[in-house]
N, C-alpha and C positions, 0 to 999 in steps of 0.2 A: 496496474496489475501488481500484486505482491508476489515476488519470486521466493524470498526467504523471510522468515522460516516458512515451511510448508504447513498446510492445513492439518491440524491436530498433532503437530510436531511437539515433542517434549523438549523443553529448553531449561537451562539454568543460567544464572548470572546475567550479565548485560546482554540484551537481545539485539542482534543486528537485523533491522528491518530493511529490505531493499526491494526494488522493482523497477518497472518502466511505465511510462505514460506515452500516449500517442494521440495526436489530434489532426491527422491527415495533413492538409496544406496550411494549417494554422500552427502557431508556436504554443508550447506549454508555458504558461506564465506563473502557475502556482501548483504545488502539490501539498496536500494536507493529509494527516493521519488522525484517526480517532480511536481511542481505546475504550472499550465497554460503553460506547455511546456518549462519552464525555465530549467536551468542546473539541472542535477541529484545531489541530496544531500544524502550522506550516513546517515542512521539512526541507532540508537542503536538496537541491537537484542540480544536475549539469545541463544548462541550457543547450538546446540543439536547434538545428535549422528546421523549418517546416518540412514535413514529409519524413522526418527521422524520429526514432524512438528517443525519449528523454529518460535518462537514468536518474533515480532518486535513491537516497539512503539515509537512515537515521538510526540512532541507538536509543534503546529504552530499557529502563530497569523496572521490572514488575515489583510492586510494593509487598506482595505476599504470595504464597503458593496458591495455585488455582488455575482455572481456565479464563482466558481473556479473549474477547472479540476485538479483532484489529481490522479497521476499515481504511481504505485509501481512496481519495478522489483527486481529480485534477481539474484545473481551469485553463481554458485556452485563450488565445489572443482575440478571439471573437466574443469573449465574455461568457462562454458556456462553461458551467460547472456541472460535473457529473452528479446525478441524483440516485436514490435507491432503486428507482424503477427505470428500465431502459426506455428511451423515447423512440428508438428505431430497432428494427430486427437486427440481431447479432450477425447474421450472414448477409452479405459477404465481408462486411467491414469490421466486424468485431463489436463487442458490447460497448455502449457508452454509459453504462451504469457503474455505480460504486462497487469495487471488489472488496470482499471480506474473507477473513479466515479466523479460525480459533487456534490459539496456541495454549499449551499446557505448561505452566511454570512450576517446577519443583526444584528448589535450590540444592537439594541433596542428590538429585539425579545426575549420574555421570553420562555426559554426552559422548557418544562414540565418535572418534575422529578418523577420517579416512585418509 
């Protein structure tokens, strides 16, 4: 799941992507990000014990102004890698499909800081 940035969020400069992955009683063994359907790129993550959320984080510099599709997927210790289409109902365990957002990059946009 992608926590930051938010869907349709306007960003500038170096983009901090972050989120979590969960595999129930299995461990997360890999987290990958894809930008605009390009090749999957492994991203750093903090390994956790089975039954815990696994945090991941990466930095990305958009090459030009515009909208970008950002996707994340995880692979677990059982060899399961998330796909575009869920293979189980989301309730009650959550979705097992790839999560995606769109971000809007404008280098001249001033991001409000709270």
